PyMOL CGO cylinders between C-alpha atoms (Angstrom):
from pymol import cmd
from pymol.cgo import CYLINDER

trace = [
    CYLINDER, 39.46, 48.50, 87.58, 36.62, 48.88, 90.03, 0.3, 1, 1, 1, 1, 1, 1,
    CYLINDER, 36.62, 48.88, 90.03, 33.19, 49.32, 88.48, 0.3, 1, 1, 1, 1, 1, 1,
    CYLINDER, 33.19, 49.32, 88.48, 30.65, 51.45, 90.28, 0.3, 1, 1, 1, 1, 1, 1,
    CYLINDER, 30.65, 51.45, 90.28, 27.26, 49.91, 90.92, 0.3, 1, 1, 1, 1, 1, 1,
    CYLINDER, 27.26, 49.91, 90.92, 25.57, 52.61, 88.78, 0.3, 1, 1, 1, 1, 1, 1,
    CYLINDER, 25.57, 52.61, 88.78, 27.80, 51.75, 85.79, 0.3, 1, 1, 1, 1, 1, 1,
    CYLINDER, 27.80, 51.75, 85.79, 27.03, 48.07, 86.27, 0.3, 1, 1, 1, 1, 1, 1,
    CYLINDER, 27.03, 48.07, 86.27, 23.28, 48.78, 86.38, 0.3, 1, 1, 1, 1, 1, 1,
    CYLINDER, 23.28, 48.78, 86.38, 23.56, 50.86, 83.16, 0.3, 1, 1, 1, 1, 1, 1,
    CYLINDER, 23.56, 50.86, 83.16, 25.41, 48.07, 81.33, 0.3, 1, 1, 1, 1, 1, 1,
    CYLINDER, 25.41, 48.07, 81.33, 22.89, 45.50, 82.53, 0.3, 1, 1, 1, 1, 1, 1,
    CYLINDER, 22.89, 45.50, 82.53, 20.01, 47.67, 81.31, 0.3, 1, 1, 1, 1, 1, 1,
    CYLINDER, 20.01, 47.67, 81.31, 21.71, 48.06, 77.89, 0.3, 1, 1, 1, 1, 1, 1,
    CYLINDER, 21.71, 48.06, 77.89, 22.08, 44.29, 77.54, 0.3, 1, 1, 1, 1, 1, 1,
    CYLINDER, 22.08, 44.29, 77.54, 18.43, 43.71, 78.49, 0.3, 1, 1, 1, 1, 1, 1,
    CYLINDER, 18.43, 43.71, 78.49, 17.33, 46.28, 75.89, 0.3, 1, 1, 1, 1, 1, 1,
    CYLINDER, 17.33, 46.28, 75.89, 19.40, 44.58, 73.19, 0.3, 1, 1, 1, 1, 1, 1,
    CYLINDER, 19.40, 44.58, 73.19, 17.95, 41.17, 74.05, 0.3, 1, 1, 1, 1, 1, 1,
    CYLINDER, 17.95, 41.17, 74.05, 14.36, 42.42, 74.04, 0.3, 1, 1, 1, 1, 1, 1,
    CYLINDER, 14.36, 42.42, 74.04, 14.94, 44.10, 70.62, 0.3, 1, 1, 1, 1, 1, 1,
    CYLINDER, 14.94, 44.10, 70.62, 15.88, 40.73, 69.12, 0.3, 1, 1, 1, 1, 1, 1,
    CYLINDER, 15.88, 40.73, 69.12, 12.79, 38.99, 70.54, 0.3, 1, 1, 1, 1, 1, 1,
    CYLINDER, 12.79, 38.99, 70.54, 10.25, 41.13, 68.64, 0.3, 1, 1, 1, 1, 1, 1,
    CYLINDER, 10.25, 41.13, 68.64, 9.48, 38.27, 66.20, 0.3, 1, 1, 1, 1, 1, 1,
    CYLINDER, 9.48, 38.27, 66.20, 7.25, 35.28, 66.90, 0.3, 1, 1, 1, 1, 1, 1,
    CYLINDER, 7.25, 35.28, 66.90, 10.18, 33.42, 68.40, 0.3, 1, 1, 1, 1, 1, 1,
    CYLINDER, 10.18, 33.42, 68.40, 10.46, 31.00, 65.48, 0.3, 1, 1, 1, 1, 1, 1,
    CYLINDER, 10.46, 31.00, 65.48, 13.43, 31.11, 63.18, 0.3, 1, 1, 1, 1, 1, 1,
    CYLINDER, 13.43, 31.11, 63.18, 11.42, 29.83, 60.22, 0.3, 1, 1, 1, 1, 1, 1,
    CYLINDER, 11.42, 29.83, 60.22, 8.41, 31.85, 59.06, 0.3, 1, 1, 1, 1, 1, 1,
    CYLINDER, 8.41, 31.85, 59.06, 6.27, 31.54, 55.94, 0.3, 1, 1, 1, 1, 1, 1,
    CYLINDER, 6.27, 31.54, 55.94, 5.72, 34.93, 54.27, 0.3, 1, 1, 1, 1, 1, 1,
    CYLINDER, 5.72, 34.93, 54.27, 2.18, 36.31, 54.16, 0.3, 1, 1, 1, 1, 1, 1,
    CYLINDER, 2.18, 36.31, 54.16, 0.53, 35.77, 50.76, 0.3, 1, 1, 1, 1, 1, 1,
    CYLINDER, 0.53, 35.77, 50.76, 0.08, 38.98, 48.75, 0.3, 1, 1, 1, 1, 1, 1,
    CYLINDER, 0.08, 38.98, 48.75, -3.13, 38.23, 46.83, 0.3, 1, 1, 1, 1, 1, 1,
    CYLINDER, -3.13, 38.23, 46.83, -4.87, 40.33, 44.19, 0.3, 1, 1, 1, 1, 1, 1,
    CYLINDER, -4.87, 40.33, 44.19, -7.97, 39.48, 42.15, 0.3, 1, 1, 1, 1, 1, 1,
    CYLINDER, -7.97, 39.48, 42.15, -8.62, 40.25, 38.49, 0.3, 1, 1, 1, 1, 1, 1,
    CYLINDER, -8.62, 40.25, 38.49, -12.08, 39.05, 37.52, 0.3, 1, 1, 1, 1, 1, 1,
    CYLINDER, -12.08, 39.05, 37.52, -12.18, 35.32, 38.22, 0.3, 1, 1, 1, 1, 1, 1,
    CYLINDER, -12.18, 35.32, 38.22, -8.40, 35.03, 38.57, 0.3, 1, 1, 1, 1, 1, 1,
    CYLINDER, -8.40, 35.03, 38.57, -6.32, 35.13, 41.71, 0.3, 1, 1, 1, 1, 1, 1,
    CYLINDER, -6.32, 35.13, 41.71, -2.81, 36.53, 41.44, 0.3, 1, 1, 1, 1, 1, 1,
    CYLINDER, -2.81, 36.53, 41.44, -0.31, 35.60, 44.13, 0.3, 1, 1, 1, 1, 1, 1,
    CYLINDER, -0.31, 35.60, 44.13, 2.05, 38.56, 43.71, 0.3, 1, 1, 1, 1, 1, 1,
    CYLINDER, 2.05, 38.56, 43.71, 4.81, 37.35, 46.02, 0.3, 1, 1, 1, 1, 1, 1,
    CYLINDER, 4.81, 37.35, 46.02, 4.88, 33.74, 44.81, 0.3, 1, 1, 1, 1, 1, 1,
    CYLINDER, 4.88, 33.74, 44.81, 8.67, 33.64, 44.32, 0.3, 1, 1, 1, 1, 1, 1,
    CYLINDER, 8.67, 33.64, 44.32, 9.20, 34.49, 48.01, 0.3, 1, 1, 1, 1, 1, 1,
    CYLINDER, 9.20, 34.49, 48.01, 7.92, 31.02, 48.95, 0.3, 1, 1, 1, 1, 1, 1,
    CYLINDER, 7.92, 31.02, 48.95, 10.45, 28.90, 47.00, 0.3, 1, 1, 1, 1, 1, 1,
    CYLINDER, 10.45, 28.90, 47.00, 13.27, 31.08, 48.40, 0.3, 1, 1, 1, 1, 1, 1,
    CYLINDER, 13.27, 31.08, 48.40, 12.13, 30.68, 52.03, 0.3, 1, 1, 1, 1, 1, 1,
    CYLINDER, 12.13, 30.68, 52.03, 11.19, 27.00, 51.67, 0.3, 1, 1, 1, 1, 1, 1,
    CYLINDER, 11.19, 27.00, 51.67, 14.32, 26.18, 49.60, 0.3, 1, 1, 1, 1, 1, 1,
    CYLINDER, 14.32, 26.18, 49.60, 12.25, 24.12, 47.15, 0.3, 1, 1, 1, 1, 1, 1,
    CYLINDER, 12.25, 24.12, 47.15, 11.65, 24.16, 43.40, 0.3, 1, 1, 1, 1, 1, 1,
    CYLINDER, 11.65, 24.16, 43.40, 9.14, 26.87, 42.38, 0.3, 1, 1, 1, 1, 1, 1,
    CYLINDER, 9.14, 26.87, 42.38, 7.52, 24.60, 39.77, 0.3, 1, 1, 1, 1, 1, 1,
    CYLINDER, 7.52, 24.60, 39.77, 6.89, 21.88, 42.37, 0.3, 1, 1, 1, 1, 1, 1,
    CYLINDER, 6.89, 21.88, 42.37, 5.28, 24.35, 44.78, 0.3, 1, 1, 1, 1, 1, 1,
    CYLINDER, 5.28, 24.35, 44.78, 3.10, 25.75, 41.98, 0.3, 1, 1, 1, 1, 1, 1,
    CYLINDER, 3.10, 25.75, 41.98, 2.15, 22.22, 40.93, 0.3, 1, 1, 1, 1, 1, 1,
    CYLINDER, 2.15, 22.22, 40.93, 1.21, 21.40, 44.54, 0.3, 1, 1, 1, 1, 1, 1,
    CYLINDER, 1.21, 21.40, 44.54, -0.96, 24.52, 44.95, 0.3, 1, 1, 1, 1, 1, 1,
    CYLINDER, -0.96, 24.52, 44.95, -2.61, 23.92, 41.58, 0.3, 1, 1, 1, 1, 1, 1,
    CYLINDER, -2.61, 23.92, 41.58, -3.49, 20.33, 42.51, 0.3, 1, 1, 1, 1, 1, 1,
    CYLINDER, -3.49, 20.33, 42.51, -4.78, 21.25, 45.96, 0.3, 1, 1, 1, 1, 1, 1,
    CYLINDER, -4.78, 21.25, 45.96, -6.95, 24.06, 44.59, 0.3, 1, 1, 1, 1, 1, 1,
    CYLINDER, -6.95, 24.06, 44.59, -8.03, 21.76, 41.71, 0.3, 1, 1, 1, 1, 1, 1,
    CYLINDER, -8.03, 21.76, 41.71, -7.53, 24.63, 39.27, 0.3, 1, 1, 1, 1, 1, 1,
    CYLINDER, -7.53, 24.63, 39.27, -5.01, 25.51, 36.54, 0.3, 1, 1, 1, 1, 1, 1,
    CYLINDER, -5.01, 25.51, 36.54, -2.14, 27.78, 37.56, 0.3, 1, 1, 1, 1, 1, 1,
    CYLINDER, -2.14, 27.78, 37.56, 0.73, 29.44, 35.73, 0.3, 1, 1, 1, 1, 1, 1,
    CYLINDER, 0.73, 29.44, 35.73, 3.80, 31.42, 36.65, 0.3, 1, 1, 1, 1, 1, 1,
    CYLINDER, 3.80, 31.42, 36.65, 4.34, 34.90, 35.27, 0.3, 1, 1, 1, 1, 1, 1,
    CYLINDER, 4.34, 34.90, 35.27, 7.61, 36.39, 36.44, 0.3, 1, 1, 1, 1, 1, 1,
    CYLINDER, 7.61, 36.39, 36.44, 7.54, 36.54, 40.24, 0.3, 1, 1, 1, 1, 1, 1,
    CYLINDER, 7.54, 36.54, 40.24, 3.76, 36.01, 40.31, 0.3, 1, 1, 1, 1, 1, 1,
    CYLINDER, 3.76, 36.01, 40.31, 1.51, 32.96, 40.11, 0.3, 1, 1, 1, 1, 1, 1,
    CYLINDER, 1.51, 32.96, 40.11, -1.92, 33.17, 38.50, 0.3, 1, 1, 1, 1, 1, 1,
    CYLINDER, -1.92, 33.17, 38.50, -4.72, 30.82, 39.55, 0.3, 1, 1, 1, 1, 1, 1,
    CYLINDER, -4.72, 30.82, 39.55, -8.13, 30.42, 37.88, 0.3, 1, 1, 1, 1, 1, 1,
    CYLINDER, -8.13, 30.42, 37.88, -10.91, 31.21, 40.36, 0.3, 1, 1, 1, 1, 1, 1,
    CYLINDER, -10.91, 31.21, 40.36, -11.00, 33.40, 43.45, 0.3, 1, 1, 1, 1, 1, 1,
    CYLINDER, -11.00, 33.40, 43.45, -8.84, 32.27, 46.39, 0.3, 1, 1, 1, 1, 1, 1,
    CYLINDER, -8.84, 32.27, 46.39, -8.46, 33.96, 49.74, 0.3, 1, 1, 1, 1, 1, 1,
    CYLINDER, -8.46, 33.96, 49.74, -5.02, 34.66, 51.31, 0.3, 1, 1, 1, 1, 1, 1,
    CYLINDER, -5.02, 34.66, 51.31, -5.79, 32.30, 54.22, 0.3, 1, 1, 1, 1, 1, 1,
    CYLINDER, -5.79, 32.30, 54.22, -6.30, 29.47, 51.68, 0.3, 1, 1, 1, 1, 1, 1,
    CYLINDER, -6.30, 29.47, 51.68, -2.70, 29.92, 50.50, 0.3, 1, 1, 1, 1, 1, 1,
    CYLINDER, -2.70, 29.92, 50.50, -1.43, 30.14, 54.08, 0.3, 1, 1, 1, 1, 1, 1,
    CYLINDER, -1.43, 30.14, 54.08, -3.24, 26.93, 55.09, 0.3, 1, 1, 1, 1, 1, 1,
    CYLINDER, -3.24, 26.93, 55.09, -1.97, 24.98, 52.05, 0.3, 1, 1, 1, 1, 1, 1,
    CYLINDER, -1.97, 24.98, 52.05, 1.60, 26.21, 52.49, 0.3, 1, 1, 1, 1, 1, 1,
    CYLINDER, 1.60, 26.21, 52.49, 1.55, 25.17, 56.16, 0.3, 1, 1, 1, 1, 1, 1,
    CYLINDER, 1.55, 25.17, 56.16, 0.47, 21.68, 55.06, 0.3, 1, 1, 1, 1, 1, 1,
    CYLINDER, 0.47, 21.68, 55.06, 3.22, 21.68, 52.41, 0.3, 1, 1, 1, 1, 1, 1,
    CYLINDER, 3.22, 21.68, 52.41, 5.81, 22.59, 55.06, 0.3, 1, 1, 1, 1, 1, 1,
    CYLINDER, 5.81, 22.59, 55.06, 4.58, 19.78, 57.33, 0.3, 1, 1, 1, 1, 1, 1,
    CYLINDER, 4.58, 19.78, 57.33, 4.59, 17.16, 54.52, 0.3, 1, 1, 1, 1, 1, 1,
    CYLINDER, 4.59, 17.16, 54.52, 7.59, 18.17, 52.38, 0.3, 1, 1, 1, 1, 1, 1,
    CYLINDER, 7.59, 18.17, 52.38, 9.88, 20.35, 54.46, 0.3, 1, 1, 1, 1, 1, 1,
    CYLINDER, 9.88, 20.35, 54.46, 9.75, 19.63, 58.19, 0.3, 1, 1, 1, 1, 1, 1,
    CYLINDER, 9.75, 19.63, 58.19, 11.85, 16.78, 59.54, 0.3, 1, 1, 1, 1, 1, 1,
    CYLINDER, 11.85, 16.78, 59.54, 9.50, 14.19, 61.08, 0.3, 1, 1, 1, 1, 1, 1,
    CYLINDER, 9.50, 14.19, 61.08, 12.10, 13.38, 63.75, 0.3, 1, 1, 1, 1, 1, 1,
    CYLINDER, 12.10, 13.38, 63.75, 13.25, 16.76, 65.07, 0.3, 1, 1, 1, 1, 1, 1,
    CYLINDER, 13.25, 16.76, 65.07, 10.76, 19.14, 63.35, 0.3, 1, 1, 1, 1, 1, 1,
    CYLINDER, 10.76, 19.14, 63.35, 13.61, 21.20, 61.84, 0.3, 1, 1, 1, 1, 1, 1,
    CYLINDER, 13.61, 21.20, 61.84, 12.92, 23.03, 58.55, 0.3, 1, 1, 1, 1, 1, 1,
    CYLINDER, 12.92, 23.03, 58.55, 16.55, 22.50, 57.50, 0.3, 1, 1, 1, 1, 1, 1,
    CYLINDER, 16.55, 22.50, 57.50, 15.99, 19.62, 55.10, 0.3, 1, 1, 1, 1, 1, 1,
    CYLINDER, 15.99, 19.62, 55.10, 16.86, 18.71, 51.55, 0.3, 1, 1, 1, 1, 1, 1,
    CYLINDER, 16.86, 18.71, 51.55, 15.44, 16.28, 49.03, 0.3, 1, 1, 1, 1, 1, 1,
    CYLINDER, 15.44, 16.28, 49.03, 17.50, 13.37, 47.69, 0.3, 1, 1, 1, 1, 1, 1,
    CYLINDER, 17.50, 13.37, 47.69, 16.35, 10.94, 45.03, 0.3, 1, 1, 1, 1, 1, 1,
    CYLINDER, 16.35, 10.94, 45.03, 17.45, 7.32, 45.01, 0.3, 1, 1, 1, 1, 1, 1,
    CYLINDER, 17.45, 7.32, 45.01, 16.06, 4.88, 42.45, 0.3, 1, 1, 1, 1, 1, 1,
    CYLINDER, 16.06, 4.88, 42.45, 13.02, 7.10, 41.69, 0.3, 1, 1, 1, 1, 1, 1,
    CYLINDER, 13.02, 7.10, 41.69, 12.18, 7.39, 45.41, 0.3, 1, 1, 1, 1, 1, 1,
    CYLINDER, 12.18, 7.39, 45.41, 12.42, 10.79, 47.10, 0.3, 1, 1, 1, 1, 1, 1,
    CYLINDER, 12.42, 10.79, 47.10, 13.84, 11.06, 50.59, 0.3, 1, 1, 1, 1, 1, 1,
    CYLINDER, 13.84, 11.06, 50.59, 13.71, 13.95, 53.02, 0.3, 1, 1, 1, 1, 1, 1,
    CYLINDER, 13.71, 13.95, 53.02, 17.16, 14.30, 54.62, 0.3, 1, 1, 1, 1, 1, 1,
    CYLINDER, 17.16, 14.30, 54.62, 17.45, 16.47, 57.70, 0.3, 1, 1, 1, 1, 1, 1,
    CYLINDER, 17.45, 16.47, 57.70, 20.55, 18.67, 57.82, 0.3, 1, 1, 1, 1, 1, 1,
    CYLINDER, 20.55, 18.67, 57.82, 20.14, 19.15, 61.59, 0.3, 1, 1, 1, 1, 1, 1,
    CYLINDER, 20.14, 19.15, 61.59, 19.74, 15.60, 62.96, 0.3, 1, 1, 1, 1, 1, 1,
    CYLINDER, 19.74, 15.60, 62.96, 20.63, 13.49, 59.89, 0.3, 1, 1, 1, 1, 1, 1,
    CYLINDER, 20.63, 13.49, 59.89, 17.32, 11.59, 59.80, 0.3, 1, 1, 1, 1, 1, 1,
    CYLINDER, 17.32, 11.59, 59.80, 16.28, 10.21, 56.42, 0.3, 1, 1, 1, 1, 1, 1,
    CYLINDER, 16.28, 10.21, 56.42, 12.63, 9.49, 55.65, 0.3, 1, 1, 1, 1, 1, 1,
    CYLINDER, 12.63, 9.49, 55.65, 10.80, 8.63, 52.44, 0.3, 1, 1, 1, 1, 1, 1,
    CYLINDER, 10.80, 8.63, 52.44, 8.37, 11.13, 50.99, 0.3, 1, 1, 1, 1, 1, 1,
    CYLINDER, 8.37, 11.13, 50.99, 4.91, 10.34, 49.76, 0.3, 1, 1, 1, 1, 1, 1,
    CYLINDER, 4.91, 10.34, 49.76, 3.79, 12.45, 46.83, 0.3, 1, 1, 1, 1, 1, 1,
    CYLINDER, 3.79, 12.45, 46.83, 5.67, 14.08, 44.02, 0.3, 1, 1, 1, 1, 1, 1,
    CYLINDER, 5.67, 14.08, 44.02, 5.84, 17.73, 45.06, 0.3, 1, 1, 1, 1, 1, 1,
    CYLINDER, 5.84, 17.73, 45.06, 9.15, 17.71, 46.88, 0.3, 1, 1, 1, 1, 1, 1,
]
cmd.load_cgo(trace, "trace")
């Protein structure tokens, strides 16, 4: 079968369109959701709190405990929401979650977010599912 140059050009254009459709994101496979924050008096409600444990593949209670400690304020979970005492801005949550990812999720060797936590003799280790590296974790929020 002989393909005409016009047909070839059409197919090439279709492929380029498909590729450019897929590249509309930031280019990273792993993205932290944007915090959905609402205020009620002197309380901050993180309405999409349960999205974070799903994306980060970590225990929701540990993430809440981490945020509570970093904000130095009591926090509680109510369904899919988290309620913090005091007013917090969305960028505060974003900044703390980026630090959490760097300390408790990202592999220090290959920077992959595909990690899991293993405990051995009361010591927590971060084990990378991509490169197999194993490193100890400081802190108790893993």
